[in-house]
N, C-alpha and C positions, 0 to 999 in steps of 0.2 A: 419608707415604703409608700407606694401609691397604689390605690385600689382601682383597677380597671374593670369595668363591667362590659363584657362582650357576650352577646347572644344569651342573655339572662344568667351568665355565670360570672361570679366575682372572682377575680384572680389578683393576688398580691404580687407585684413585680417591682424590682428596683428600677427607678427611672433610668439610671445609667445602662441598664440591660435592655432597654426598649430598642426596637428597630428604629432606624433614622426617620422613616416615614411617620411612625407613631410619635416620636419626639417632636417632629415638625407640627403634627396635628395638635399635640398637647400645648406647644408653644403658641399656636394660633388661638387655641381656646383661652389661654392666659391673656393674650393680647385682646381678645374680644371682651373678656371680663374687665380688663383694665379700661378699655374704651367705654364700656357700659358704665363703669364707676365714674369715669370722667364726665360723661354725658349727664349722669344723675346729679352731679355736683356743679354743673355749669351755673345753675340759678343762684348759687351762693356767691358768685363772683360779680353779679350785677350790682352796680353802685347803689341802686335803690332797694335791694333786697334787705328785709329787716333781720339783721344779724349783728351780734355784738362784735366788737373789734377782736376780742379774744378768740371767738369762734371762727371769725373770718381768717385770722392768722393760722389757726389749726387747719382750716380747709386749704389754705394756700400750701401749707407744708404737706398735707396729705396728697394733694394733687401732684405736687412735685415728686413725692415719693413714688406715686404710680408711674409717672413718666420715667423716673430713674430706674425703677425696677425692670422695665422691659429693656433697658439699655445696659443692664449689668451683666457680668460674666456668668451669673447664676443661670441665665436663660440661654446660654450658648448651646446649640444642638450637639456639638461634639464634646461638651463637658458640662452637662446639666447636673444640677445638684439634687439629691434626694429630698433635701429640705426646702425645695422651691415653694411649696404651698405654705410652709410655716413662715416664709420670708415675705409673702405677699402683703402689701401694706394694709393695715386695719383702718376701718373708718373711724373718724373721731368719735369720742364718747357721746357728744351731744346729738349725733345722728342716729344713735342706737336706741334712743327712747321714742 
């Protein structure tokens, strides 16, 4: 279930039941979120950024998961999954503190 807020009313709808235009807008918002997360993590990829090798490897993996996520079949407008938000890659633990 996804909760959509429209005109101050919250409504629960299944993603698969959304009109195509709404699915496309939803996918664009996911893409924007992905792009924002990639931009926020660019600094970790600079060779002189102070980061441990372990954390850098976690960051590389996280960034690749973000890219792969948008290319997966989960995001297909004609066959979108209700679990799409649960599948969005999580930030590495060291970024959460």
